Backbone bond lengths (Angstrom), bond angles and torsions (degrees), N, CA, C in turn:
res aa  C-N    CA-C-N  psi(-1)  N-CA   C-N-CA  omega(-1)  CA-C   N-CA-C  phi
1 M - - - 1.438 - - 1.517 109.39 -
2 N 1.334 119.39 132.83 1.507 120.96 -174.44 1.552 101.20 -119.74
3 T 1.343 112.25 -179.73 1.489 122.51 -175.66 1.421 112.40 -71.09
4 L 1.376 121.62 -27.38 1.342 123.15 178.12 1.569 112.89 -65.07
5 D 1.342 115.02 -28.76 1.462 113.98 -174.30 1.589 106.97 -81.70
6 I 1.303 117.71 -26.56 1.500 124.29 173.59 1.442 115.08 -72.82
7 A 1.331 120.64 -45.46 1.411 129.33 -175.14 1.518 111.10 -59.03
8 P 1.372 123.36 136.48 1.505 122.36 176.16 1.483 109.04 -64.01
9 K 1.369 106.83 150.72 1.340 109.82 -178.57 1.520 112.56 -87.33
10 K 1.426 118.70 160.94 1.474 117.57 -171.93 1.483 110.89 -69.27
11 E 1.350 118.61 -27.55 1.545 120.28 -177.93 1.617 106.20 -70.22
12 N 1.311 121.01 -34.56 1.560 118.87 172.61 1.343 111.49 -71.45
13 Q 1.263 120.89 -37.51 1.580 121.44 176.24 1.556 111.02 -56.65
14 K 1.313 114.98 -41.75 1.452 121.44 -171.65 1.490 105.51 -72.92
15 K 1.346 121.30 -41.64 1.479 124.71 174.89 1.465 114.49 -61.97
16 T 1.248 118.96 -42.40 1.510 126.57 173.98 1.529 109.18 -59.94
17 T 1.306 114.92 -49.98 1.576 119.62 178.24 1.417 108.52 -59.76
18 R 1.348 120.72 -44.45 1.606 120.43 179.63 1.478 111.57 -60.92
19 Y 1.319 117.59 -52.52 1.422 124.85 174.74 1.576 115.21 -50.74
20 T 1.280 114.31 -45.68 1.460 119.53 179.95 1.472 107.85 -65.55
21 T 1.284 118.08 -42.49 1.539 120.67 -172.51 1.675 102.62 -70.86
22 L 1.251 117.14 -37.28 1.503 121.80 -178.49 1.538 106.18 -59.93
23 Y 1.417 118.97 -52.62 1.293 125.01 177.60 1.406 117.86 -53.48
24 I 1.327 119.41 -44.75 1.421 128.29 176.10 1.463 112.37 -63.12
25 V 1.369 122.05 -41.28 1.428 127.80 176.57 1.553 108.30 -64.50
26 I 1.333 120.70 -49.55 1.479 124.85 179.05 1.539 108.10 -55.12
27 L 1.408 116.12 -50.22 1.469 119.45 179.94 1.516 111.43 -59.20
28 V 1.309 118.54 -44.04 1.541 119.11 -179.48 1.615 109.74 -66.21
29 V 1.314 116.83 -40.04 1.517 117.81 173.66 1.556 111.99 -61.55
30 L 1.281 117.52 -42.64 1.402 120.11 -176.09 1.629 109.72 -69.02
31 A 1.374 113.65 -40.35 1.487 115.14 172.30 1.397 113.45 -57.54
32 I 1.367 122.17 -44.65 1.441 123.79 -175.80 1.572 109.27 -68.08
33 V 1.278 117.49 -38.61 1.400 121.16 176.12 1.576 116.10 -64.15
34 A 1.335 110.69 -36.84 1.503 118.01 172.57 1.398 110.12 -63.58
35 A 1.444 121.03 -51.28 1.377 128.57 -176.51 1.580 107.52 -56.36
36 V 1.302 119.36 -42.64 1.459 119.74 -176.04 1.550 112.17 -68.33
37 L 1.343 106.31 -45.54 1.503 112.80 -177.71 1.498 114.17 -68.41
38 S 1.371 117.35 -34.94 1.466 118.67 177.10 1.605 114.42 -72.82
39 S 1.180 115.85 -7.02 1.554 119.03 175.95 1.576 108.58 -87.68
40 L 1.253 119.96 -13.54 1.462 120.71 -177.57 1.550 107.01 -86.25
41 P 1.381 114.49 130.27 1.530 121.76 178.94 1.537 114.01 -47.92
42 A 1.398 112.53 -44.64 1.492 117.13 -171.37 1.497 106.76 -64.64
43 V 1.271 118.18 -39.58 1.503 121.29 -175.68 1.525 106.23 -73.45
44 Q 1.272 117.70 -36.66 1.605 124.23 178.88 1.468 107.66 -55.36
45 N 1.344 110.72 -54.06 1.479 118.44 -176.72 1.563 114.70 -60.06
46 Q 1.276 109.53 -43.41 1.628 117.53 173.31 1.338 110.29 -53.46
47 A 1.361 118.39 -55.07 1.406 126.45 -172.47 1.561 110.51 -61.82
48 R 1.359 114.94 -41.42 1.422 123.51 -175.01 1.629 104.47 -61.90
49 S 1.308 116.69 -47.44 1.374 122.47 -174.10 1.607 108.32 -66.39
50 L 1.252 123.00 -20.08 1.493 121.50 175.86 1.507 109.71 -79.90
51 F 1.257 122.33 -20.95 1.442 126.82 -172.13 1.599 114.16 -105.72
52 T 1.305 119.13 -25.47 1.406 125.12 -179.05 1.517 114.83 -110.56
53 K 1.301 115.90 141.56 1.476 121.73 178.45 1.482 105.68 -80.49
54 A 1.370 116.78 157.34 1.409 125.09 173.78 1.518 109.69 -68.46
55 P 1.351 115.97 143.22 1.496 116.66 177.42 1.442 109.68 -60.70
56 R 1.385 111.19 159.35 1.478 123.19 175.24 1.611 103.97 -75.17
57 L 1.232 119.58 141.90 1.399 125.15 -175.92 1.555 106.04 -135.88
58 I 1.291 117.69 114.26 1.583 125.45 174.23 1.444 107.23 -74.09
59 L 1.385 115.81 115.64 1.466 121.33 178.10 1.513 110.68 -93.52
60 A 1.394 120.45 -28.91 1.365 123.81 -177.72 1.485 114.46 -159.02
61 K 1.172 118.68 155.01 1.508 122.90 -172.75 1.497 107.21 -146.63
62 I 1.316 119.94 133.98 1.436 127.33 175.18 1.520 116.17 -140.59
63 N 1.223 118.98 137.31 1.463 121.28 176.01 1.445 109.35 -108.01
64 A 1.347 120.62 131.90 1.535 121.33 -177.55 1.571 107.00 -145.29
65 F 1.317 117.92 155.00 1.428 129.23 176.69 1.542 110.75 -106.32
66 Y 1.477 113.92 127.99 1.432 118.80 -174.33 1.509 111.00 -130.92
67 G 1.339 115.58 154.29 1.409 119.71 178.32 1.464 119.97 80.93
68 V 1.349 118.40 173.19 1.453 123.02 179.52 1.572 108.01 -63.84
69 E 1.424 114.34 -39.34 1.559 118.83 -174.13 1.509 105.51 -81.76
70 Q 1.363 124.26 0.86 1.394 124.89 177.71 1.464 112.45 49.87
71 I 1.356 110.34 57.86 1.440 124.92 174.15 1.508 110.39 -68.07
72 E 1.347 116.36 133.25 1.539 117.22 178.34 1.496 108.97 -92.90
73 F 1.316 108.63 134.99 1.533 115.73 178.88 1.550 105.47 -122.80
74 L 1.387 110.52 147.98 1.430 122.90 170.00 1.409 110.34 -106.33
75 I 1.324 121.53 121.02 1.492 119.62 -174.90 1.594 103.56 -120.34
76 L 1.322 112.36 127.60 1.435 123.55 -176.17 1.545 106.64 -118.28
77 K 1.374 114.00 141.52 1.490 125.47 173.23 1.597 99.33 -111.32
78 I 1.400 115.49 115.98 1.441 116.15 -175.86 1.554 108.78 -123.53
79 K 1.285 114.04 146.26 1.423 116.45 178.65 1.519 108.67 -121.25
80 D 1.414 119.28 133.57 1.429 125.72 175.46 1.475 109.06 -135.65
81 S 1.403 115.71 -165.44 1.482 116.16 -179.44 1.578 115.56 -66.04
82 D 1.410 115.67 -21.91 1.463 116.39 -175.64 1.543 109.29 -86.81
83 G 1.231 118.12 -21.37 1.522 120.14 -178.47 1.625 108.96 143.31
84 I 1.218 109.08 -143.01 1.541 113.55 -175.41 1.590 105.47 -109.55
85 Q 1.354 111.34 144.16 1.372 120.62 168.47 1.592 114.96 -129.44
86 I 1.333 114.20 147.40 1.405 118.80 176.73 1.599 105.67 -107.37
87 E 1.353 121.41 116.00 1.259 124.48 179.61 1.536 115.30 -114.01
88 I 1.351 117.56 134.73 1.466 121.61 -166.20 1.497 104.48 -121.23
89 Y 1.396 121.07 121.88 1.376 129.21 -179.16 1.614 107.64 -114.48
90 E 1.240 116.86 140.90 1.571 121.98 167.33 1.466 107.37 -88.08
91 V 1.366 111.81 128.20 1.499 117.90 179.59 1.504 106.82 -90.42
92 I 1.492 112.36 116.98 1.497 118.47 177.71 1.453 106.19 -79.25
93 D 1.299 116.07 -61.20 1.441 123.47 177.02 1.551 106.89 -136.00
94 K 1.391 111.90 -173.91 1.483 114.48 -173.84 1.498 112.52 -59.43
95 N 1.408 124.50 -31.17 1.309 124.84 -176.24 1.570 114.32 -112.94
96 K 1.233 120.07 16.16 1.423 122.52 -176.45 1.474 110.04 -139.19
97 Q 1.357 117.07 124.28 1.554 121.71 176.38 1.526 105.05 -124.30
98 T 1.307 119.78 153.64 1.347 126.19 163.82 1.393 114.63 -118.30
99 F 1.491 115.94 134.35 1.353 118.85 -177.94 1.550 114.52 -67.14
100 K 1.296 118.29 131.90 1.466 122.45 -173.12 1.562 110.92 -112.95
101 Q 1.395 119.22 -52.40 1.384 121.83 -177.13 1.619 112.24 -151.04
102 K 1.328 106.86 160.89 1.546 111.44 174.73 1.559 107.95 -140.90
103 F 1.301 116.71 135.25 1.468 124.58 174.73 1.521 106.62 -115.47
104 E 1.282 116.47 121.11 1.485 122.00 -176.47 1.580 105.12 -97.01
105 L 1.402 116.29 127.28 1.369 124.16 162.95 1.425 112.26 -102.84
106 T 1.325 123.30 68.30 1.329 125.99 -167.92 1.502 113.91 -63.21
107 Q 1.213 115.39 135.54 1.613 124.65 -176.58 1.577 116.46 61.32
108 D 1.339 108.66 19.75 1.565 113.12 177.46 1.525 106.58 -98.81
109 S 1.314 116.12 152.21 1.531 121.25 173.27 1.546 110.85 -110.69
110 D 1.259 112.61 164.09 1.410 118.97 -175.95 1.506 114.45 -65.67
111 A 1.332 114.05 146.67 1.574 116.73 174.21 1.353 105.26 -145.72
112 Y 1.422 110.02 173.70 1.564 117.08 -173.93 1.536 107.78 -129.49
113 I 1.284 119.89 154.97 1.350 131.60 177.07 1.593 113.23 -128.28
114 T 1.292 122.03 153.50 1.364 123.17 175.19 1.633 110.65 -110.89
115 L 1.303 110.56 119.77 1.474 118.07 178.95 1.470 105.97 -123.90
116 D 1.294 121.21 134.20 1.429 124.17 -177.87 1.477 113.84 38.76
117 K 1.350 118.55 52.44 1.339 125.98 172.73 1.612 113.98 66.67
118 N 1.291 111.25 12.29 1.506 114.50 -179.03 1.546 106.93 -120.60
119 T 1.354 121.62 135.47 1.409 123.12 177.40 1.410 113.69 -98.09
120 T 1.368 117.43 130.31 1.543 122.86 -173.63 1.464 108.64 -146.81
121 N 1.437 114.79 158.30 1.358 120.06 173.64 1.553 115.09 -104.13
122 L 1.311 120.75 3.01 1.378 129.11 172.39 1.567 107.64 -155.80
123 A 1.382 112.77 131.06 1.454 118.91 -171.62 1.566 105.82 -144.60
124 L 1.374 104.40 164.57 1.521 113.06 174.25 1.595 103.99 -124.58
125 S 1.295 116.69 134.14 1.501 121.49 178.59 1.563 108.03 -158.88
126 D 1.302 120.15 147.90 1.331 121.48 -177.70 1.654 108.26 -86.37
127 V 1.145 118.55 85.62 1.391 127.41 -175.81 1.521 112.62 -66.94
128 D 1.341 115.16 -47.45 1.516 126.53 -171.93 1.634 107.75 -90.31
129 K 1.230 115.50 1.26 1.508 117.91 -178.34 1.525 113.92 48.27
130 D 1.332 115.44 49.22 1.475 120.72 -178.44 1.582 108.95 -107.37
131 G 1.400 115.99 -0.07 1.465 119.05 -177.55 1.460 112.42 90.69
132 Q 1.307 123.42 -8.88 1.415 129.73 175.93 1.587 107.58 -108.01
133 L 1.442 112.33 139.37 1.430 113.87 176.30 1.522 111.92 -81.21
134 D 1.285 110.51 140.67 1.476 118.93 -179.07 1.509 110.73 -102.99
135 I 1.281 116.23 150.73 1.496 123.19 -178.27 1.497 106.16 -88.28
136 L 1.419 114.86 125.27 1.300 126.44 171.23 1.555 115.23 -109.48
137 A 1.364 116.43 121.80 1.386 118.45 -168.55 1.613 106.08 -136.67
138 P 1.315 117.38 89.52 1.443 119.59 -174.12 1.594 110.66 -69.41
139 S 1.314 112.47 150.44 1.582 113.23 173.97 1.526 106.05 -158.25
140 V 1.212 111.65 172.67 1.485 123.68 -178.11 1.539 109.53 -118.73
141 D 1.292 125.50 124.28 1.361 123.22 -177.58 1.524 107.41 -82.28
142 R 1.381 118.71 179.23 1.481 115.73 -176.72 1.535 113.77 -76.42
143 N 1.281 122.12 -4.54 1.359 126.94 172.59 1.536 113.53 -89.69
144 G 1.296 117.89 -5.53 1.358 125.20 174.20 1.613 110.21 91.54
145 N 1.297 114.01 15.21 1.527 117.40 -178.96 1.617 109.47 -91.71
146 L 1.310 115.12 129.63 1.492 123.38 -177.06 1.526 103.57 -73.27
147 R 1.231 119.57 131.89 1.490 129.09 169.53 1.565 109.66 -116.90
148 L 1.239 111.63 143.90 1.449 122.32 173.03 1.598 103.14 -110.27
149 N 1.093 122.36 93.53 1.516 128.64 178.12 1.624 104.48 -76.93
150 T 1.230 117.08 120.92 1.466 124.73 -175.88 1.516 106.68 -127.46
151 F 1.388 114.10 128.44 1.436 120.24 175.59 1.563 109.41 -129.70
152 R 1.319 104.41 127.82 1.543 110.09 -177.94 1.429 113.80 -105.28
153 F 1.332 121.67 155.37 1.489 125.27 -173.13 1.491 102.81 -91.67
154 N 1.332 116.38 129.12 1.481 128.48 176.14 1.539 101.73 -97.00
155 V 1.405 114.14 111.13 1.358 121.96 -177.83 1.584 112.72 -65.70
156 E 1.351 117.81 -37.08 1.446 122.37 -173.72 1.464 106.64 -72.22
157 L 1.403 125.33 -37.18 1.359 129.67 179.21 1.536 115.65 -81.84
158 G 1.309 111.20 -28.90 1.450 119.55 -170.40 1.489 117.81 70.65
159 L 1.346 112.28 24.41 1.477 123.07 -170.08 1.527 107.45 -130.94
160 F 1.294 119.45 159.60 1.452 122.24 168.40 1.425 110.69 -91.81
161 E 1.473 112.34 157.98 1.406 121.57 -178.95 1.514 113.23 -141.60
162 P 1.228 128.68 147.68 1.516 127.21 173.58 1.441 105.12 -54.46
163 F 1.298 117.07 137.16 1.469 124.60 168.23 1.468 114.32 -107.35
164 Q 1.262 118.94 123.01 1.567 126.29 -174.36 1.567 103.93 -94.82
């Protein structure tokens, strides 16, 4: 075996050089196309929506007192890109709340119910007749079925729980 057998042949070197040049040209063309497209506002907005989540939107807000100690809770119905959430905060004083619980209604949309001739998307009513107001949060699932999500206050735990 001599060094001529080991050394690459000139034909292979020419093919490799051609392919390398072709790859470089393709990458340059793609870079130019990407630069031109990224300067268009429509493309920028589309790309931005892929990488950012929708902002949280407060749909409804209720303050209520629960338990023997009459603890004040702030109840929020919030919509974001994942669906609807019910967030519950304990009100310490007028300007300070602490997060207590969150119930996720993933992929649900907002809905309304009528109580006492008033239409609302978040309400309080004593559904289970235990003397404590229950949270009523209507929603529509992705199949179009109306849901009445009900959460009752558990006095022993001091927390809310789904009511079936």
